[in-house]
C-alpha positions as CSV (number, residue, x, y, z in Angstrom):
1,M,-10.7,-12.0,-2.5
2,K,-9.5,-9.0,-0.9
3,L,-8.1,-5.6,-2.0
4,V,-5.0,-4.9,0.4
5,C,-4.6,-0.6,0.5
6,A,-1.5,0.7,2.1
7,V,-0.7,4.4,2.2
8,V,2.8,4.8,3.1
9,D,5.7,7.5,2.6
10,S,7.2,7.4,-0.8
11,F,10.8,7.1,0.5
12,E,9.7,3.8,1.5
13,L,8.3,1.9,-1.6
14,D,11.5,0.0,-2.4
15,K,11.2,-1.6,0.9
16,V,7.7,-2.8,0.2
17,R,8.3,-4.1,-2.9
18,E,11.2,-6.2,-1.9
19,A,9.5,-7.7,0.8
20,L,6.6,-8.2,-1.2
21,V,8.2,-9.7,-4.0
22,A,10.3,-12.1,-1.7
23,I,6.5,-13.3,-0.4
24,G,5.5,-14.1,-3.9
25,I,3.6,-10.9,-4.6
26,Q,3.8,-10.4,-8.3
27,G,1.5,-7.6,-9.0
28,A,1.3,-4.4,-7.3
29,T,-0.5,-0.9,-8.4
30,V,1.2,2.3,-7.5
31,S,-0.3,5.8,-7.4
32,E,0.7,8.7,-6.0
33,V,-1.6,10.4,-3.7
34,Q,-1.7,13.4,-0.7
35,G,-3.2,13.0,2.7
36,I,-4.0,14.7,5.8
37,G,-2.6,12.3,8.7
38,S,-4.5,11.5,12.1
39,R,-2.0,13.8,13.8
40,S,0.1,16.5,12.5
41,A,3.9,15.6,12.6
42,P,5.9,17.6,14.8
43,G,8.2,20.2,12.8
44,G,6.7,19.8,10.3
45,V,6.9,17.9,6.8
46,F,9.9,15.5,7.2
47,P,12.6,15.4,5.1
48,G,11.9,14.0,1.5
49,T,8.0,14.5,2.0
50,Q,6.0,17.6,0.6
51,S,3.4,19.7,1.3
52,T,0.4,21.0,-0.6
53,G,-1.9,23.0,1.4
54,G,-1.9,21.1,4.3
55,F,-1.6,17.5,2.4
56,T,1.4,15.0,2.7
57,A,2.8,13.3,-0.8
58,R,1.9,9.9,-0.3
59,L,1.9,6.5,-2.5
60,R,-0.9,4.2,-2.5
61,I,0.2,0.1,-2.9
62,D,-2.5,-1.6,-4.4
63,V,-2.4,-5.5,-3.9
64,V,-5.8,-8.1,-4.8
65,V,-5.0,-11.5,-3.2
66,Q,-6.8,-14.7,-2.1
67,D,-8.4,-14.3,1.6
68,G,-5.5,-16.3,3.4
69,A,-3.2,-13.6,1.9
70,V,-4.6,-10.8,4.2
71,D,-2.8,-11.2,7.6
72,D,0.7,-11.8,5.5
73,I,0.3,-9.2,3.4
74,M,-0.7,-6.4,5.8
75,T,2.3,-7.6,7.9
76,T,4.8,-7.7,5.4
77,I,4.0,-4.2,4.3
78,A,4.2,-2.8,8.1
79,Q,7.5,-4.2,8.4
80,A,8.8,-2.6,5.3
81,A,6.9,0.8,5.8
82,A,7.9,1.0,9.6
83,T,10.1,4.5,10.3
84,S,9.2,5.3,13.9
85,R,8.5,8.4,12.9
86,T,4.7,9.7,13.7
87,D,1.8,9.4,11.4
88,E,4.0,6.9,8.4
89,G,0.8,5.4,7.0
90,T,-2.3,3.0,7.3
91,I,-3.3,-0.2,5.9
92,F,-7.0,-0.9,4.8
93,T,-8.5,-4.1,3.2
94,M,-11.5,-4.5,1.5
95,D,-13.7,-7.2,-0.3
96,V,-13.4,-7.5,-3.7
97,R,-16.1,-9.2,-5.2
98,Q,-14.8,-9.9,-9.2
99,A,-11.7,-9.6,-11.1
100,V,-10.9,-10.4,-15.0
101,R,-7.9,-10.6,-16.6
102,I,-8.6,-8.5,-19.7
103,R,-5.9,-10.0,-22.1
104,T,-7.3,-14.0,-21.4
105,G,-10.9,-13.2,-19.9
106,D,-10.0,-15.3,-16.6
107,R,-11.7,-14.1,-14.0
108,G,-12.7,-14.8,-10.1
109,E,-9.0,-15.6,-8.3
110,K,-7.7,-17.3,-11.7
111,A,-7.0,-13.3,-12.7
112,L,-5.1,-13.1,-9.8
């Protein structure tokens, strides 16, 4: 299993959510985060974003998927979140060693 973690502009959330649902993803976690990009945006902060102490408000979308689905998920998120602006976001993957669905006790991929 893999954790796909995407950090994107907050105003792209609806497009990303719709794209994930369209490929069958039923669960994701979304968190408000702040970060500093690898490149500073020309002209400062883009409309619809906020900056606090040099940090820009973003959303982090976490999805745990089977190993074979990682490339499709990453491509889907990247296409949905693309804006052609500087520092649109980043997608990471990490190994997930174990998962447990609290309600049922299902473990591993059955917990997804």
